[in-house]
N, C-alpha and C positions, 0 to 999 in steps of 0.2 A: 586295565593295568594289572600285571601279574603280581602275585604275592612274593615279596622279597625272600630270598633264601636266607634263613636265619644263620646258618653256619657261615655263609659268605660274609654276612654283615658282622658276625662275631670276629671274623678274621680281619675285616677292615677296621673295626674299632679296636682290635687286639684283645686277645683272651686275658692278657694281664689287666687291662683297663676294666674288662667286664668281670673280673674275678669275684668281686663282692656280690654282683648280681647273679652270676652262675651259682655261687655258693648258696645264695638265698633260695634258689629254685631247683636244687639238686642237679645242677648241670644242664638243665634244659635250655638250649640256646634260644628257642622261640620265646619262652617265658622270660628269659634274661633280657632279651631285646625289649619286650613289653614293659618290664620293670624299669629298664634304662630310660625308655621314653616317658614313663610316668614320673621318674625322678627328675627329668628335665622340666616337666610341667609343674611339679611341686616346687622346684627350685625357683622357677620364674615367678610363680605366685607369691612365694615367701619373700623373694627379693623386692617385689613391689611393696609389701608390708614393711620390710626392714627399711626401705627407702623413706617411707612415710615417717616411721619412727625416728630415723636419723635426722631428718630435716626439722621435725617438731622438737626433738630433744636438743639439738644444737642451738636452735633459735631461742628456745625457752631458757636454756642455761646462759646464753649470751645476753639476753635481755635482763636476767637477774643480776649478772655481773656488771652490766652497764648501769643499772639503777644503783647498785651498791657503790660503784665508782662515783656517781653523781653525789651521793650522800657524803662520801669520803673526800670529795673535791679533788679527785685525781686529775692530773693535767695531761694524761696520756691514756690510751685504751687499756683495758684490763689485761690484755695479752702482752702488754709491755711493762706490767707491774712485777718487778722481780720478787717482791715478797710473797706473791701468790704461788711461786714456784721455788720453794725454800730449800730444797735439798738435792743431793746428787741423784736421788731417785726420780727427780723431775727433769733431769737433763734431756731426756728424749723429747719431752714436751717443748722445751725451749728450742730444740733443734727443729721440731715440727713447725713451730711458730715462725722461726726464721725462714724456713723453706716456703711456708705459705705466704709470707710477706713478699718474698722474692717473686713468686709466681703471680701474686696479685698485682704487683707493680711492674711486672715484666722486667725484672732485674733493674728497677729504678727508672725505667723509661716512661712511666706514668705515675701520677700521684697515688698515694695509698688511700684506699677507701675501706672503711671498717667492714662493710658487708662483703666485699670481695675477699678480704683476709679470712673472715669467718667461713665463707663457702669453700675456701681452699684447704682448710684444716681437715685432715682425713678422719675417717670414722674411728680409728684407733685412738686418736687424740681425745675425742669426746668420751669414749669408753673408759680411758684411764683417768679422767677427771673424777670418776666415781671411787677411786681407790684411796687408801689411807693417807698417803702423803698430802692430799688436799683437804683432809678433814677440818683442820683448824683454820687454814687460810681461806677456804671457800665454803665448805658445807655449814659450818657453825654460823658464820655471819650472814649467809644469804641463800645457799643452794637448797637447804632443807625446805625453804618456803616454796620452791619450785614444785614440790609434790604434796599439795594440800590434801589430796585424796588418800594418802597413805595412812593406814590404821594406827601407826605409831605417832601421828601428829607431828609435834615439833621436836621429837627426839632425833637429833641430827645423826647420832651414831646408828640407831636402828634403821632409819630411813636410808642412809648411805649404804649400809651393808646389804640391805635388800635390793636396792637399785643396782649396786655393783654386781651382785650375784647374777641377776637377770641379764644385765648388759654384757657381762663376761661371756655367758653362753650364747647370747644372740650374736655377739661379735664373732665368736668362733664359727657359728653357723653361717653368718654372712661371708666369712672368708672361704669356707668350703664351697659355698655356692659360686663365689666369684672365681674360684679356681676349678670349677666344673668337677668337683669331687662328689662321690656318692653321699647322699643324705638319707637314703631309704631306711637305714638302721636307727636313725634318730627318732625320738618321740616328738614328731613334728607338731602334733596337736597340742602338746604341752608347751612347746616353745612358742607356738602361735598365741596361746593363752597368756604366757609370760609377757609377750610383746604388748598385747592388749592391756594387760595389767599395768605395765609401766605407763602406757598412754593414759589409762584411767587415773593413775595417781597424779598425773599432770592436770588432766581436764577430762571430765566425763563426756562432754560433747565431742571432744577430739577422739576419744575412744570409740564413741558411737559411729563417727564418720569412718574411722579406720576399719571398724568391724563390718559396717555396711558395704564398704568398697572392696573388701578383701575377697579374692577368688580362692583363698587357701582351703576353707572348709569343703568347698565343692570338689577341689582336686583331691584332697585327702580321702574323700568318700568313694572315689572310684579307683583306689589302688588295686592293681591286678593281683 
């Protein structure tokens, strides 16, 4: 198989799309293509890690809210408790929940199953549950306990702020990956450590699993 013509590939991908890669390698088309390919591999590896975090995070938060609801004797799932979404700043979450319920029930054509609704809630929904509007309604009564490994212990404010900072950046990274945007300028090793840190705050064994399964360190080590 012949070696692909780098200038031809650059034209196929478009110079505009390759702009950040060309800039990083002083305009060398061959090096830009190599960096582009590496970016794809790094994105794929990190997306696997982010997927692990998303599933663990949402299920852990859901379980904590379910337990809290049982103690409070709620007669409907937590995502239908209006007092948990108390202000106009949570209107997006209410919209997301309604959309998730519609998808989970196929617009009412089948019964509503709790697990299906949880799975249909998008990653942005879970990331925004870490923000200030949910501090009193969720973090103080139950979500702080989701992160027993955090060094601030039971200080709901400090725990929430740290988790929110990391989830904010990780969500932004996830969105860039999902839209096939360049991530080669990000400090990907740091973001990977932040991801593992959040996992560790939830459960050390879960962190160990995620770290062992991750392909990210190997991909980062071969950056061209």
